[in-house]
Every structure is written in structure tokens, then in C-alpha cells.
C-alpha positions in Angstrom: -0.1 -0.1 -0.1 1.3 3.6 -0.5 0.3 6.1 2.3 -3.0 7.2 0.4 -4.4 4.0 -0.5 -3.8 2.8 3.4 -5.8 5.7 4.5 -8.5 5.4 1.9 -8.5 1.4 2.9 -9.2 2.3 6.6 -11.5 5.0 6.0 -13.9 2.6 4.0 -13.4 0.0 6.8 -14.6 2.4 9.4 -17.5 3.5 7.3 -18.3 -0.2 7.2 -18.0 -0.8 10.8 -20.0 2.0 11.3 -22.9 1.3 9.1 -23.1 -2.3 10.4 -23.0 -1.1 14.1 -26.2 1.3 12.8 -28.0 -1.5 11.3 -27.4 -4.0 14.2 -28.7 -0.9 16.6 -31.8 -0.2 14.5 -32.6 -4.2 14.2 -32.1 -4.5 17.7 -34.7 -1.6 18.3 -37.2 -3.3 15.7 -37.2 -6.3 17.8 
């Protein structure tokens, strides 16, 4: 990885984790 690619990769992973967490909480609230 170059530094830019690594930063982009980490940003995508953080977004994925955030949306997964939001989806988990939303499903938990629905139940």
C-alpha cells in the first residue's frame, strides 16, 4: 500500500463498521 491507499482503505473499513453497527442497533430496536 501507499500511504494514500492505506488511508482510503482504513476510511472505508471505518465506514463499513459504522454502518454495520447502525444496522445492528436499528434491528435491535425493531425487535
